[in-house]
N, C-alpha and C positions, 0 to 999 in steps of 0.2 A: 504493500500500500504506500501511497505517496502522501507527504504532508505539503499541502498547497496553501499559500497565503497571498493576499492581494491588498494593496493600498494605493491611494493616489496622493502624490505630492502637489498636484494641481489638476484642474479639470473636473472636479466633483462639486456640484452646486455652483458652477460657473461654466461658461461656454469655451473659454480660452485657457491658456496656460496649462496645456495638457502634459502630464507626466505621470505615468502609471507604472507600478512595479509588481511583477508576478514572481513569487518565490516557489520553487519546487525543490523540496528537501534541502533547504538552506542554500540553494544556488539561485541567483536572482537574474531576472531579465527585465530591462527597462524599456518602456514603450513611449517614444516621443520625448522631447525636451523643449516644450513650447514656452512662449511668453504671451502676455496679454497687452493689447493696445488699449489703455483705459480711455474713458470718455474725457472730454475737456474739463469735467468737474474735478479731476484729480490734481488740479493745481500745479501744472507744469511737469508732472511725472509722465514721461512719454512711454515707458515700457515697464512692465512688471513681470518678474520671473518667480517661479516657485522657490521654496526653501530647499536647496539641494544639500543641506548638511548631512542628511542620511546617506546620500550617494558618496559624498566625500569620505565619510567614515567607513563605508562598506564597499569601497570600489574593488577590493580584492575578491569579493564574493560575486561581483557582477560579471556574467558571462558575455553579455552583449547588449547593445542599445539598438532597438528596432524602430526604424522610421517608416511609417506606413505611407504618409503623404508629405512630400517635402515642401512645406510652406512655413512661414515664420511663426504661425500659430503652433507648429509642431517642432520647430528646430531652433527658434530664436534663443533659447536658453543655452545652447551650445557656446555662445559668446562667453558665458560666465564660467564654464567648466573646461575651457580649453586645456589648461595645464593639469587639471585633475584627471580627465578621462582620455587623454591622448593615447594611452596604451590599451584602452577598451575598444574593441572593434565595433563599428557602426554597420548595421545590416540594412540595406535598402535595395530598391530596384535599379535597373540599368539607367533609366532616365533620372531617377531619384539621385543617383550619384553625380550625374552631370549638373543637376540643379544645385546640389549641396556644395559641389566644388566651385560653382559660380558665386554662391553666397559667401563661402568661407575659403579664403586663400590669403597668401602673404600680402598681396597687393590691397585687397579690399579690407583686410583686418590689420592694416599698418599701425593703427592706434592701440592695438592690443600688445601689451608687453610680453616678450618671449613667445609670440605666437608660433605654433607648429601645426602642420597639417594633420587632419584626423586620419585614422585608419578606416577607410570605407570599403566594405565588401559587398559585392553585388550578389544577390540571391535570385535564382530563377524560379518563376511560378511553377508550382506543383512538383518541385524537386526538393525532397526531404533533406534536412541537414541535422546532424547529431551535435548537440551542444550541451555539455554537462549531463544532467539526468533526463533531458527532454529530447524528443524527436520533434522538430519544428518543420512545418510545411507552409511556405508562403503561397498565397493565391491572389489573383488580380481582383480588385474591386473597382467600381465605377464611381468616380467623383470628379471634382474640378481639376485635380492634379493628374497629369498623365502617368501611367504605369504605377498607380497606387496599389498597395498591398494590404491584405489582411493576413493574419497568422493563426495557424492551428497547432496547438501544443498537445501532443499525445503523451499522456502520463499513464501510470498504472491504474489510476482511478477514473480514467476517462479523459476526454479532450477539453481543453480550454480554448475557445475560439474568440479571437480579438478582432473587432471590426472598428475601424475609424469611420469617418463619414462615408456613407455608401448610398447607393440607390439601385433599385431593381430596373434592369433595362439593358439594351444593347446599343452600341454605336458603331458606325462604319469606319471610325477613325482608327488608324493603326495602333496608336498608343492608348486607346481607351477601350480595353477589352474587359471581360467579366467572367471570373471563374466561380461565382458565388453558388451556382447550382452544383458544384462539384465538391462542396465542403464535406458532405456526408460520405463521399467516397474516400476522402482523406481520413476522416475520423471513425469510419465504420459504424456510423449512426450511434456512437457512444459519446454523447456530448454532456459533460458535467456542468460546464459553465460557459455562458455567452457574455462577453463584455462588449458593449456596443454604444456608440455615440447616438444620442436621441435625435439629432438633426432637426427636421421640420415637424416633429411630433405634435406640436400645439397649433399648427396651422390647419385650417379647415379644407384639406385636400385629401384625395385618396392616394394614388401613386404620384411620386414626383414627376416621373417621365410621362408625357413629353413637355411638361410645363417648365423644364429647366433650360430649354433652348431659347436664347434671346435674339437669335438672328432674324426671325420674322419681324420683331420690333425694330431692330437696327436697320434692316432693309427698307422698312416703311419710313423711317426717319431720315435716311440719307437719300437725297435726290441727286442721282449721279449726273444729271444734265445741268445742275447748277454749278457755277464756277465758285465753289465754296469749300472752305476747310471745315470739316466736322471734328470737333474736339470731343472725343469720347472718353469719359472717365469710368474706370472700373478698378476693382481691387486687384493688386498684383498676384494674389493667391489664386485668382480665377483664370488659370491658364487655359481651361477649356474654352471659355468665351474669347480670350485673347487669340487663341489659335484660329477660331472661327472668323473673327474680325480680320485677321491678317489674310486668311484665305479669300475672304470676300474682296478685300482691297486688291489682291493679286488677280482674282477672276475679272474684276471690273476695271483693271488697269488704272487704279487710283494711286496717287502718291500716298506714302505711309511713313510715319515716324513714331518713335516711342520716347516719351519724356521720362526716362528712368535708365540711368547708365547701366546698372546691373542687368536689368531686363533686356535692354538693347543688345548687350554683349551676348546674353543667353540666347535670344532669338536669332542673332547672327550665327551663333554656333549651331543652333537647331537647323537653320536653312542650309548651312554648309554640309551638315552630316545627313541631310535628307529626312530628318525627323519631321521637318516641314517642307513639303514639296512646293516651294515658292521662289525658285531661283530667278525668275524674271520680275520679282516684286520691285516696284519703284521705291526703294528703301532710302529715305533721307536720313542722314546722320543728325543728331540733335542740334549741332551747330548750324545746320542748313534749314531748319524747320521754317523759318520766316521766308525762305525762297519758294516754299510750296504754295502754289496758287489754288490748287484743288486737290482734295484728298482727305485722309484721316490722320489726325494727331491723337495718339493714345496716351492719356494721363493715367498711369497705373502705379499706385502706391498703397500703403497701408491706410487704415481708417483715419488717422490724424493727418498724415502728410498729404493725402489726396485733396483734402479741403484747403489746407494751407497753400498748396500749389495753385489751385484754381483761384484762390483769393489773390495770390501774387500776380497771376495773369490778368485778372480783371482790374487790378489797380496799377497795371503797367510797371510792376516791380520784378517781373520775370526776365531773366537774362536772355533766353533764347526765343521767347514767343512774344510778339507784339500783336495786339488785337487788330483785326481787320473788320470793317463794318459788316461784312457778309458772313462772318464766322457763326457757327452754330454749336452750342454745347449740348451733348447728350450724356446725361448722368445714368450710366448703365450699371449701377450697383444698387443693391437693396438698401433701404433705410435701416440703419443700425441703431439699436437701443443705446441711448446716451448721447447720440450725435444728431438727434432730430433738430435741435435748435441751430447748430452750426450749419447743417444742411439747408435749413430755411434761409439763413443769412446769406449763404453762398448763392442760392437761387435768386434772392433779392438783388444781390450784387451783379449777377449776370444780367438780370432784367434791367437794372439801372444803366447798363451800357448799351441798351437798345438792341440786344442780341437775341436771336431765337434760341430756345432751349426746350428740352423735353426730359422727362423723368421716367425711369423704368417702372412699369406698372406692377402692382403687388401680385398679379396673377403669375408672374415669372418667378420661379423658385430657385433657391440655391440648390446645388447638386448634393442634397442630403436626403436621407430617408424620411418620407412622410408616413402617416399612420398605416396605410396598406402595405408599404414596403416592410415596415417592422412586423406587421402581422404575418406576412408571408415567410419572412426569415425565421421567426420564432416557431411557426407551425412546421416549417421544413426541418429545422434542427431539433426541435423538442428538447431543449437543454433542461437539466434538472434545476439549474439556478441561472438567473440573469442579473447583471449589474449594469444599469444605464449610466452613461458618462457624458461629459461635455455638454452640460445643460444646467439651467437653473432648477431649483427644487420643485417649483410648480410644474416644470416640464417633466421632471422625474415622476411626479404624481400622475400627470396626464399619461405618461408612458405606461405606468402600472395599471391604470384603469383601462387603457386600450388593449394591452397585451394579455391581461389575465384571462385565462380560458383559451388562449391561442398558443398552445404548446408549452405553457408553464403555469404552475400554480401561483396564485396571488401572493402567498406568504413567502414564496421562493424568489420573488423579485426584490432584490436588496437595494435599498436607497442609502448610499454612503456619503460621508463628508470627507474632505481632505484630511489626511492624517489618521483616518480610522482603518486600522489593520485588522482584517478578518482571516479566519483559518478554516480550511476544509480538510477533514481527515475521515478516512473510511467512507468516502463518497458523500459526506454530509457536512453541512455548515455547522461549525462548533461555535455557537454564540458566546459561550463562556470564555472563549479564548480571545475575544476582541480586545485589542489594545488601542490606545490613542497616543499619538506623538504630537508634541507642540511644534507648530510650524509658524514661520514668519516670512511674509512676502518680501521680495527684494525689488527695489526700483533701480532702473538703469539710468545713470547720469551721462553727461556729455563726454566723460573720460572713458566710457565703455566699461565702467566698474559699477558693481551693485552695492546698494546700501539698504538698510532696513526700512520697510514701510510700516509706520505705526501712527497712532493718533497724534503724538507730539510733533512728528514730522509734518503731517498734513496741516496741523494747526499753525506751525511755524510758517509754512508756505502760504497759508491763508492770510496771516498777518502781513507777510512780505508782499503779497499781491495787492493789499489795500493801502499800505503805508510804505513810502519809499522816497529815495532821493536819486536824482539823475545828475551826475557830474559830467560836464562838457569841458574838456581840457584842450586848450589850443594856444599857440603863440601867434599873436596877431601883429603884423608889421604894417604900418601905414606909410606909404611911400608914393609921393606924387598923386595924392588923392585916391590911390588904389589900396585896398585892404587885402593883404596876402595872408592866407592862413596856412601854416606849416605844421605837420605832425599832429593832425587832428586826432583826438581820442575821446570816446564816449563810454562811460561806465554806468551801468544800472545797478542800484543797490536797494534791497529791501531793508526795512527797519524793524529791529526787535528791541524790547526793553531788557537789555542785558549789557553790562559794561565790560565783560571779560575780554572780548575780542576788539574792543574799541581802539585801543592804542595800536594794535597790530595792523588793523585795516587802515587807520589814518596814516600810519607810517608808509604803508604801501601806496596810498594815494599821493603822499608827499614825494615819494620816490618817482612816481609816474610823472608828476608835474616837473620835477627837476630834470628828468630824462628828456622830456619834451623841450625844455629850455636848452639843454646841452645839444640835442639834435639840431635845434635851430642854429646854434653856434657852428656846428660842424658843416652844415650846408650853407653857411655864410649868410643866413637870414638875419643874424644879429651880430653885433660886435663883441669883443672880449669884455669891454666895459659893461655893456648891457647884460652880458652873461652873468658877471659877478653881482651886479645890482639885483637882477631878477632872482637869483638863488638866495641872496641875502633876504629879500622881501618874503619869499616863500618860507624860509627857515625861521625867521623871527616872528612872523605874524600868523603862522599856521595854527597855533594853539591859543590865539586870542579868544576872548569871550564871544562865542557865536554858536552856531548849531553844533559844532564839533565838541563843545564842552557839555552838551546835554547828555544825560545817561542813555545813550543809544549805541547800538552796535550796528555797523554797516556790513552786511554779509552779502557777498555776491549772489545774485539770484540765478540759480541754475536754470538753463533752458528757457529763459524769458526772452 
């Protein structure tokens, strides 16, 4: 008999930040290492990762990291663990490896100290691998990432089947195949546990397919006879839709460009290797976007950056795109919880530029399982136990209510929270052996290092977002009625009621001011006499009675 345990470091009672651990006889297998892109209400925190303390402490027991769908929801946490897990192999698909190496390499990760490449191993669908005490068979599943995988672990007590986002259906695309109907052949109909993402469980639809295909909407919105640039925004994780849009541009001989360097390089690689059969695509590099008179400009980023980029374009603050009066915006991504307000503001900004725009209708679904997809897979596998993942608690409840009676007893559908470790032995869930681990979220700062997310941090950011000082430092030389500004510097500071760091930050500000003056002397903007007098004034008057003598600390506001 096997001793099987399972817990989530992220992805339980939340849609993102997926990281699950399966233990088989004290040997462990990790599934995904995701991050979360929080809503704008998280006060400047751009990315949140799970607490990977357990992984760091137990890395010698981890046999492998399995990535089912390579997107930042599933792999963004690798940034944090580069030095910890570099000796642990990562298992993924053929295309998954290509995408992973495009995300993480010495060039793109140049800000990471001592970065080293990961050990990535390609697994082939339906070919069993022996790892530790488990026989693992990957199989293809259908979602927005090409060549995505599910995994079946055959143990002495039955199979553990792990499904990331999936949907029932077929596609004619080469890299979007589906082995989901072959799971029972792999497991010999002996399925102990199904671990599955809840997907679209709470949306009022039957099967997701064919409601996942946005091309009828795109083709309706693009008038190929108009001399117009169509600026299409979609999430960079939705490669299925991105592939479809590229193929449409290729078919219609429209100009095409992508406003995302990583994705641009990835698509270029896909075209060169025939993953995308679009060799005659009129592909404009990012620097040449404004020379395109007619075609498609794809804005593809994560939830936060996509709105920031559109805002920059609409306010003429974008380096490569200058708006033209005939441009049209097509927002081809679903409305995301927590981002409704910023989306509304962006649409208002587009409209204020007198530009045409359209928004993806709610009837078009993400490539995730809806209620009938879930019913079918549960009835097909008939697992003894099911653990829903990657959803909010109300979605877990909806899942339980929909699935009960469809291949699994209601009491055997287990709703877990992050850090809740459960045990299966002798083919049964042992409730008495449930343990809880204390977890702390980590936020990712501009230096690509993580810090703790807690109430005091959020409160500090709230205070700094409401109270602050802007220092504009420059040396101004007036000569012949002209004002020349050299060595301009602007620093933004939040204000907290704490005096501990006051002197340190003021000293830094003073050093900056003096450096600006010295630089002015070096480039001959000021004379040696002016240099001495300016430094003397800064040094002698810096601590006079003014705002700097109040009990405030000036703390640089990260990511503002």
